[in-house]
C-alpha positions as CSV (number, residue, x, y, z in Angstrom):
1,X,0.0,0.0,0.0
2,X,1.3,3.4,-0.9
3,X,-1.0,5.4,1.4
4,X,-3.0,7.0,-1.3
5,X,-6.8,6.8,-0.8
6,X,-8.4,5.2,-3.8
7,X,-12.0,5.0,-2.6
8,X,-13.5,7.4,-0.1
9,X,-17.1,7.0,1.4
10,X,-18.6,9.6,3.5
11,X,-22.1,9.7,5.2
12,X,-23.4,7.2,2.6
13,X,-27.1,6.6,2.9
14,X,-29.1,4.1,0.8
15,X,-32.9,3.7,0.9
16,X,-35.3,1.2,-0.4
17,X,-39.1,1.3,-0.9
18,X,-41.5,4.2,-1.2
19,X,-44.0,5.9,1.2
20,X,-44.7,4.1,4.4
21,X,-42.7,1.0,3.2
22,X,-39.5,3.1,2.8
23,X,-36.6,2.2,5.0
24,X,-33.0,3.0,5.3
25,X,-30.7,0.1,4.5
26,X,-27.4,2.0,4.9
27,X,-27.3,5.0,7.3
28,X,-24.4,7.4,7.4
29,X,-21.6,5.0,6.6
30,X,-18.0,6.4,6.2
31,X,-14.7,4.8,5.4
32,X,-11.7,5.0,3.2
33,X,-9.9,2.3,1.2
34,X,-6.2,2.9,0.3
35,X,-4.6,1.7,-2.9
36,X,-3.5,-1.9,-2.7
37,X,-5.6,-2.5,0.5
38,X,-8.3,-5.0,1.2
39,X,-11.0,-3.8,3.5
40,X,-13.2,-6.5,4.9
41,X,-16.9,-5.6,5.6
42,X,-18.6,-8.0,7.9
43,X,-22.0,-8.3,9.7
44,X,-25.1,-10.4,10.0
45,X,-27.3,-11.0,7.0
46,X,-29.4,-8.0,6.2
47,X,-27.2,-5.4,7.8
48,X,-26.6,-3.6,4.5
49,X,-23.0,-4.7,3.7
50,X,-23.9,-6.0,0.1
51,X,-25.9,-2.8,-0.5
52,X,-22.9,-0.8,0.5
53,X,-20.6,-2.7,-1.9
54,X,-23.1,-2.3,-4.8
55,X,-23.6,1.4,-4.1
56,X,-19.8,2.0,-4.3
57,X,-20.0,0.7,-7.9
58,X,-23.2,2.7,-8.6
59,X,-25.1,-0.4,-9.2
60,X,-27.5,0.9,-6.5
61,X,-28.3,4.6,-6.2
62,X,-27.4,6.5,-3.1
63,X,-30.0,8.5,-1.3
64,X,-27.3,10.7,0.3
65,X,-23.6,11.0,1.1
66,X,-20.5,10.8,-1.1
67,X,-18.6,8.0,-2.9
68,X,-15.3,9.2,-4.4
69,X,-13.0,7.2,-6.7
70,X,-9.7,8.7,-7.6
71,X,-11.2,12.0,-6.4
72,X,-14.2,11.7,-8.7
73,X,-17.6,12.0,-7.2
74,X,-19.5,8.9,-8.5
75,X,-22.9,9.6,-7.0
76,X,-23.3,12.7,-9.3
77,X,-22.5,10.8,-12.5
78,X,-25.1,9.7,-15.0
79,X,-25.2,6.2,-16.4
80,X,-23.4,7.4,-19.6
81,X,-20.8,9.3,-17.6
82,X,-20.1,6.2,-15.6
83,X,-19.3,4.0,-18.6
84,X,-15.7,5.0,-19.0
85,X,-15.0,4.1,-15.4
86,X,-16.7,0.7,-15.5
87,X,-13.6,-1.2,-16.6
88,X,-11.8,0.1,-13.4
89,X,-14.7,-0.9,-11.1
90,X,-15.7,-4.6,-11.0
91,X,-17.6,-7.0,-8.8
92,X,-17.6,-10.7,-8.1
93,X,-21.1,-11.8,-7.1
94,X,-22.2,-14.2,-4.3
95,X,-23.7,-17.0,-6.4
96,X,-21.3,-17.9,-9.2
97,X,-23.7,-20.1,-11.1
98,X,-26.7,-17.7,-11.3
99,X,-24.3,-14.8,-12.2
100,X,-23.3,-16.6,-15.4
101,X,-25.6,-16.7,-18.5
102,X,-26.4,-20.4,-19.0
103,X,-27.0,-19.9,-22.7
104,X,-23.6,-18.4,-23.5
105,X,-20.2,-20.0,-23.9
106,X,-17.5,-19.2,-21.3
107,X,-15.3,-17.5,-23.9
108,X,-18.1,-15.1,-24.7
109,X,-19.0,-14.5,-21.1
110,X,-15.5,-13.6,-20.1
111,X,-15.0,-11.5,-23.3
112,X,-18.3,-9.4,-22.7
113,X,-16.6,-6.7,-20.5
114,X,-14.0,-6.2,-23.3
115,X,-16.8,-5.8,-25.9
116,X,-18.6,-3.3,-23.7
117,X,-15.3,-1.4,-23.2
118,X,-15.0,-1.0,-27.0
119,X,-12.2,-3.4,-27.7
120,X,-13.1,-4.4,-31.3
121,X,-10.1,-6.5,-32.2
122,X,-11.2,-10.1,-31.8
123,X,-7.7,-11.5,-31.6
124,X,-6.9,-9.1,-28.8
125,X,-10.1,-10.1,-26.9
126,X,-9.3,-13.8,-27.3
127,X,-5.8,-13.2,-26.0
128,X,-7.0,-11.4,-22.9
129,X,-9.7,-13.9,-22.2
130,X,-7.3,-16.8,-22.4
131,X,-4.8,-14.9,-20.2
132,X,-7.5,-14.3,-17.6
133,X,-8.8,-17.9,-17.6
134,X,-5.3,-19.2,-17.3
135,X,-4.6,-16.8,-14.4
136,X,-7.5,-18.2,-12.3
137,X,-6.5,-21.8,-13.0
138,X,-9.0,-22.6,-15.8
139,X,-7.8,-24.5,-19.0
140,X,-8.8,-21.9,-21.7
141,X,-8.7,-24.5,-24.5
142,X,-11.1,-26.8,-22.7
143,X,-13.4,-24.1,-21.3
144,X,-14.0,-21.5,-23.9
145,X,-16.6,-23.4,-25.9
146,X,-18.4,-24.9,-22.9
147,X,-21.3,-23.5,-21.0
148,X,-21.6,-22.8,-17.2
149,X,-23.7,-25.9,-16.3
150,X,-20.7,-28.0,-17.3
151,X,-18.6,-26.6,-14.5
152,X,-18.6,-27.0,-10.7
153,X,-19.5,-24.2,-8.3
154,X,-15.8,-23.5,-7.6
155,X,-14.9,-23.5,-11.3
156,X,-17.8,-21.1,-12.0
157,X,-16.5,-18.7,-9.3
158,X,-13.1,-18.8,-10.9
159,X,-14.7,-17.9,-14.2
160,X,-16.5,-15.1,-12.5
161,X,-13.2,-13.8,-11.2
162,X,-11.7,-14.0,-14.6
163,X,-14.6,-12.0,-16.1
164,X,-14.0,-9.4,-13.3
165,X,-10.3,-9.2,-14.0
166,X,-10.2,-9.3,-17.8
167,X,-10.3,-5.5,-18.0
168,X,-7.6,-5.2,-15.4
169,X,-9.6,-3.2,-12.9
170,X,-8.2,-1.0,-10.1
171,X,-11.0,-1.7,-7.6
172,X,-12.8,-5.0,-7.0
173,X,-15.8,-5.7,-4.8
174,X,-16.2,-9.3,-3.7
175,X,-19.7,-9.8,-2.5
176,X,-19.5,-12.9,-0.3
177,X,-17.7,-14.8,-3.1
178,X,-17.2,-18.0,-1.1
179,X,-20.4,-18.3,1.0
180,X,-22.1,-20.7,-1.4
181,X,-19.0,-22.9,-1.8
182,X,-17.8,-26.0,0.0
183,X,-15.2,-25.3,2.7
184,X,-12.4,-26.9,0.8
185,X,-13.2,-24.8,-2.3
186,X,-13.4,-21.6,-0.2
187,X,-9.7,-21.9,0.7
188,X,-8.8,-22.3,-3.0
189,X,-10.9,-19.2,-4.0
190,X,-9.4,-17.1,-1.1
191,X,-5.9,-18.1,-2.1
192,X,-6.7,-17.2,-5.7
193,X,-8.0,-13.8,-4.8
194,X,-4.8,-13.1,-2.8
195,X,-2.7,-14.1,-5.9
196,X,-4.8,-12.0,-8.2
197,X,-4.5,-9.0,-5.8
198,X,-0.8,-9.2,-6.1
199,X,-0.8,-9.9,-9.9
200,X,-3.2,-7.1,-10.9
201,X,-2.3,-4.7,-8.0
202,X,-6.0,-4.7,-6.9
203,X,-7.7,-2.7,-4.2
204,X,-10.6,-4.7,-2.8
205,X,-13.7,-4.5,-0.6
206,X,-14.4,-8.0,0.7
207,X,-18.0,-8.4,1.9
208,X,-18.8,-11.4,4.1
209,X,-20.8,-12.5,7.2
210,X,-18.1,-14.8,8.3
211,X,-15.3,-13.2,10.3
212,X,-13.2,-16.4,10.0
213,X,-13.1,-16.0,6.3
214,X,-12.3,-12.3,6.4
215,X,-9.4,-12.7,8.8
216,X,-6.6,-13.7,6.5
217,X,-7.5,-11.8,3.4
218,X,-8.2,-8.4,4.8
219,X,-5.7,-5.6,5.9
220,X,-8.5,-3.9,7.8
221,X,-12.0,-5.0,8.9
222,X,-15.1,-2.8,9.2
223,X,-18.0,-4.3,11.3
224,X,-21.5,-3.4,10.3
225,X,-24.7,-3.6,12.3
226,X,-28.2,-2.6,11.1
227,X,-27.0,-0.3,8.4
228,X,-24.2,1.4,10.4
229,X,-20.4,0.8,10.9
230,X,-19.8,0.1,14.6
231,X,-16.1,-0.7,14.5
232,X,-13.1,-0.5,12.1
233,X,-9.6,-1.7,12.8
234,X,-6.5,-3.4,11.4
235,X,-7.3,-7.1,11.0
236,X,-4.9,-8.5,13.6
237,X,-5.9,-5.9,16.2
238,X,-9.7,-6.5,15.7
239,X,-9.3,-10.2,16.3
240,X,-7.0,-9.7,19.3
241,X,-8.9,-6.9,21.0
242,X,-12.4,-6.2,19.7
243,X,-13.7,-3.0,21.2
244,X,-17.4,-3.3,20.3
245,X,-19.6,-5.9,22.1
246,X,-21.1,-6.9,18.7
247,X,-17.7,-7.6,17.3
248,X,-16.8,-9.6,20.4
249,X,-20.1,-11.6,19.9
250,X,-19.3,-12.3,16.2
251,X,-15.8,-13.5,17.1
252,X,-17.2,-15.7,19.9
253,X,-19.5,-17.4,17.4
254,X,-16.6,-18.6,15.2
255,X,-16.5,-22.5,15.5
256,X,-13.4,-23.9,17.0
257,X,-12.0,-27.5,17.1
258,X,-12.2,-29.1,20.6
259,X,-8.8,-30.5,21.2
260,X,-9.5,-31.5,24.8
261,X,-11.9,-34.3,24.0
262,X,-14.4,-33.3,26.7
263,X,-16.9,-31.5,24.5
264,X,-15.5,-28.0,25.1
265,X,-17.7,-25.0,25.8
266,X,-20.5,-23.9,23.6
267,X,-19.9,-20.5,21.9
268,X,-21.7,-17.5,23.3
269,X,-24.6,-16.3,21.2
270,X,-26.5,-13.0,21.2
271,X,-29.9,-13.0,22.7
272,X,-32.9,-11.3,21.2
273,X,-34.2,-10.7,17.7
274,X,-32.5,-8.3,15.3
275,X,-34.6,-5.1,15.1
276,X,-36.3,-4.3,11.9
277,X,-34.4,-1.8,9.7
278,X,-37.7,-0.1,9.1
279,X,-37.9,0.8,12.7
280,X,-34.4,0.8,14.2
281,X,-33.9,1.4,17.9
282,X,-32.9,4.9,19.1
283,X,-29.5,5.6,20.6
284,X,-27.1,2.8,19.9
285,X,-28.8,0.4,17.5
286,X,-27.2,-2.6,19.2
287,X,-28.4,-1.7,22.7
288,X,-31.4,-4.1,22.7
289,X,-29.1,-7.1,22.4
290,X,-25.9,-5.7,24.1
291,X,-24.8,-7.5,27.3
292,X,-23.3,-4.3,28.8
293,X,-25.9,-1.8,27.7
294,X,-26.7,1.1,30.0
295,X,-29.3,3.8,30.0
296,X,-27.1,6.1,28.0
297,X,-27.0,3.6,25.2
298,X,-30.8,3.8,24.6
299,X,-30.8,7.6,24.7
300,X,-27.6,8.8,22.8
301,X,-26.2,7.7,19.5
302,X,-22.5,6.9,20.0
303,X,-19.9,8.7,17.8
304,X,-16.7,7.2,16.6
305,X,-13.7,7.5,18.9
306,X,-10.1,6.6,18.0
307,X,-8.5,4.1,20.3
308,X,-5.1,3.5,18.9
309,X,-3.2,2.2,15.8
310,X,-6.1,3.0,13.4
311,X,-8.7,1.3,15.7
312,X,-12.0,3.2,15.9
313,X,-15.3,2.2,17.5
314,X,-18.8,3.7,17.9
315,X,-19.6,2.7,21.4
316,X,-20.2,4.5,24.7
317,X,-18.4,1.8,26.7
318,X,-15.8,0.2,24.4
319,X,-14.4,-3.2,25.5
320,X,-10.8,-2.0,24.8
321,X,-11.1,0.4,27.7
322,X,-9.6,-1.2,30.8
323,X,-12.3,-2.9,32.9
324,X,-11.5,-0.8,35.9
325,X,-13.0,2.3,34.2
326,X,-15.9,0.5,32.5
327,X,-19.4,0.5,34.1
328,X,-20.6,-2.8,35.5
329,X,-22.4,-5.0,33.0
330,X,-26.2,-4.8,32.8
331,X,-28.6,-7.5,31.9
332,X,-29.3,-7.4,28.1
333,X,-32.4,-5.3,27.3
334,X,-32.6,-3.7,30.8
335,X,-31.8,-0.1,29.9
């Protein structure tokens, strides 16, 4: 990483629906991604992380806030004005099979971004398609004339990655790219993404609900809850010393191998239902499920505070603060 900010997001807001059914899926989200960095974005299903990733690429319109790429404000650009930037901004979708057109050959699928980008030379397109397929571990000669249903899920995801990389983008959004794959295949795809990051000098946003998956691929991790970022920190520090109770709960839910042979202890789980995004709680949105919530948490919205070493948290009583100066825990929901 050279320290230069490539993608800057400030007070991003995204809304769905109309009238009484309107709700805010992403509310006031801000972060930066530096060139060559991978930022992991994690949280429970429905928290708004995929919407955030799609809005960065302007696949979803923002209701407010700013998204800047190379100092260009993307939210103000029309569809036509975005076209020259599309080759530099790519996405790998969650379901590799449904994101590939079943009627088209693999060679045509991977070449489509080049056609849209205006590369008319057929030989040049074929060269770049073969290069991209080979880079992701797919035999181009055997694959180009075949169709998606003739490949496994892992192979389809490799093809999706090749399609995303064929234009040599600068910024890649990976929207839960391994969640639908077997565990053994997940490791292959994660290693492939790391190799492609080095080869193509990529900057990435890696979206996932699984902190165990995000750990090794991300330089920094942002934790999202009910449409808002609640904590962001370098990957190693977040896993060693989570400051937000929600982050700590997510880490506690990661399965571990019991090496003692006595059954081990069951992972701690959060109690209570996730509030509806159509009617989020006041104050801290997590206070209805938080094991250390106090009266202040229900009344005041926490603001981000810097702890150290790039670690920031939006919590009135962060866990990284020494226990001697933290208030005594309260029973969840009693605020």
